[in-house]
C-alpha positions as a printed Julia matrix, in Angstrom:
185×3 Matrix{Float64}:
 51.63  22.7   -104.69
 55.13  24.8   -103.83
 54.66  26.08  -107.57
 50.93  26.98  -107.19
 52.21  28.64  -103.92
 54.88  30.74  -105.82
 52.41  31.88  -108.11
 49.73  32.94  -106.27
 52.46  35.04  -104.23
 53.6   36.71  -107.35
 49.83  37.29  -108.48
 49.39  39.1   -104.95
 52.66  41.13  -105.2
 51.79  42.04  -108.53
 48.48  43.6   -107.87
 49.54  44.98  -104.53
 52.08  47.26  -106.4
 55.27  45.51  -105.17
 58.02  45.68  -107.35
 59.71  42.73  -109.17
 63.26  41.92  -108.01
 64.24  39.85  -110.62
 63.5   42.17  -113.03
 65.13  45.29  -111.23
 68.22  43.09  -110.37
 68.53  42.53  -114.25
 68.16  46.14  -114.61
 71.33  46.41  -112.29
 70.05  46.69  -108.72
 72.72  45.37  -106.54
 70.63  43.36  -103.33
 72.11  41.33  -100.33
 71.73  38.86   -98.91
 68.48  38.6    -96.53
 66.72  41.18   -97.99
 63.2   41.5    -96.53
 60.83  44.32   -98.73
 57.14  44.25   -97.24
 54.32  45.05   -99.7
 54.04  48.52  -101.5
 57.71  49.18  -101.65
 58.56  51.41  -104.69
 62.45  50.95  -105.85
 63.21  53.4   -108.97
 62.78  51.16  -111.7
 64.39  53.48  -114.64
 67.56  54.0   -112.63
 67.58  50.79  -110.39
 71.34  49.89  -111.44
 72.17  52.95  -109.11
 70.91  51.8   -106.04
 72.66  49.57  -103.49
 70.96  47.49  -100.91
 73.22  45.64   -98.23
 72.82  42.5    -96.41
 70.23  41.86   -94.04
 68.09  45.12   -94.77
 64.26  45.32   -94.22
 61.78  47.86   -95.98
 58.52  48.28   -94.22
 55.87  48.73   -96.28
 55.55  51.43   -98.69
 58.98  52.41   -98.47
 60.44  54.09  -101.73
 63.83  54.53  -102.86
 64.92  57.03  -105.51
 67.89  57.05  -107.94
 66.81  60.24  -110.13
 65.06  63.58  -109.74
 63.06  64.66  -112.95
 62.13  68.22  -111.43
 64.87  69.75  -114.0
 63.88  67.57  -117.1
 61.56  70.09  -118.6
 63.64  73.41  -118.0
 67.15  71.57  -118.82
 66.37  68.91  -120.66
 67.87  66.33  -118.47
 67.23  64.62  -115.61
 69.38  64.59  -112.11
 70.33  61.19  -111.46
 72.84  59.93  -108.15
 74.1   56.74  -106.65
 71.75  55.65  -103.58
 73.32  53.28  -101.01
 71.58  51.46   -97.92
 74.21  49.59   -96.01
 73.87  46.11   -94.24
 71.53  45.12   -91.12
 69.13  48.61   -92.1
 65.65  48.65   -91.14
 63.75  51.22   -93.1
 60.46  52.62   -91.56
 57.01  52.33   -93.06
 56.3   55.08   -95.77
 59.4   56.3    -95.77
 61.5   57.89   -99.0
 65.1   57.8    -99.47
 65.82  60.5   -102.06
 68.51  60.21  -104.93
 72.29  60.07  -103.69
 71.47  59.33  -100.35
 73.37  56.97   -98.6
 72.59  54.81   -95.16
 75.57  53.42   -93.11
 75.46  49.98   -91.49
 73.5   48.83   -88.62
 70.81  52.33   -88.74
 67.12  52.43   -88.13
 65.33  54.77   -90.37
 61.77  55.5    -88.53
 58.47  55.28   -90.29
 57.74  58.28   -92.4
 60.82  59.68   -92.9
 62.55  61.74   -95.88
 65.94  61.12   -95.99
 67.61  63.54   -97.8
 70.77  63.58   -96.58
 73.52  60.91   -95.57
 72.9   58.78   -92.6
 76.01  57.87   -90.77
 76.25  54.22   -89.53
 74.67  53.1    -86.4
 72.49  55.86   -86.08
 68.36  56.15   -85.72
 67.09  58.9    -88.1
 63.6   59.78   -88.1
 61.41  63.13   -89.56
 60.97  65.21   -92.57
 63.64  65.63   -93.37
 65.23  63.17   -91.3
 67.24  64.01   -88.54
 69.5   61.8    -86.55
 68.1   61.65   -83.06
 70.18  59.24   -81.41
 72.58  55.83   -82.02
 70.95  52.88   -82.86
 73.19  51.48   -79.25
 71.16  53.92   -76.91
 67.77  53.21   -78.98
 68.15  49.69   -78.4
 69.24  50.43   -74.65
 66.0   52.27   -74.1
 63.9   49.71   -75.51
 65.25  46.69   -73.58
 64.84  48.66   -70.54
 61.07  49.1    -71.64
 60.73  45.45   -72.26
 61.33  44.9    -68.71
 58.23  47.43   -67.67
 55.78  46.45   -70.0
 53.9   43.74   -71.63
 56.07  41.11   -73.84
 54.22  38.85   -75.95
 55.17  35.45   -77.79
 54.76  34.2    -81.13
 51.39  32.54   -80.54
 49.81  35.97   -80.45
 51.34  37.24   -83.85
 48.77  37.16   -86.85
 48.24  33.42   -87.72
 47.9   31.84   -84.67
 46.14  34.04   -82.31
 42.81  33.2    -80.62
 40.06  35.55   -80.29
 40.72  35.34   -76.3
 44.15  35.89   -76.89
 43.51  38.85   -78.95
 41.63  40.18   -76.31
 43.79  39.52   -73.49
 46.54  41.29   -75.27
 44.46  44.62   -75.77
 43.62  44.46   -72.05
 47.16  44.14   -71.16
 48.19  46.82   -73.28
 45.44  49.27   -71.8
 46.72  48.18   -68.38
 50.26  49.36   -69.09
 49.26  52.15   -71.11
 49.15  51.0    -74.38
 52.16  50.12   -75.08
 54.24  46.37   -75.15
 56.36  44.35   -77.39
 55.58  41.02   -79.15
 58.35  38.69   -81.04
């Protein structure tokens, strides 16, 4: 039964356009332990050997990681390439683009929709286009912990797989009463 489930997962990933990590690793992509990549991500397939991804890294949906820039190909006959590195315990938000040659330090957070064109030091939160460091990860997490004391917090039973219609309505009403924001496990 698990073989059927694995095959189904590969077929869904193929049609969703997810990269084939096994093939990318054969081409030289270096990926650490506990790498979590959600749907629609693109990892530069033609130059994956120039990319390294550390341990405990998460890519939200539609993250793009590049190691080449073909803007010079027509005029110079060459494509620019560069090493691209993502450290350990990094979260990259949905729709972000990591440009060739960028290094993202350990324990960093890249906000959704960011275009990272310069190195991000370890332990920082960076957002925007171009991405800029806005605070340390530590201060960001402290702020979020403080918010959790004031806003609704929902447990695992409220997640997609097991949430009843009544629980969804309760969650919506609680969030409305709190200004539209909260937290879920």
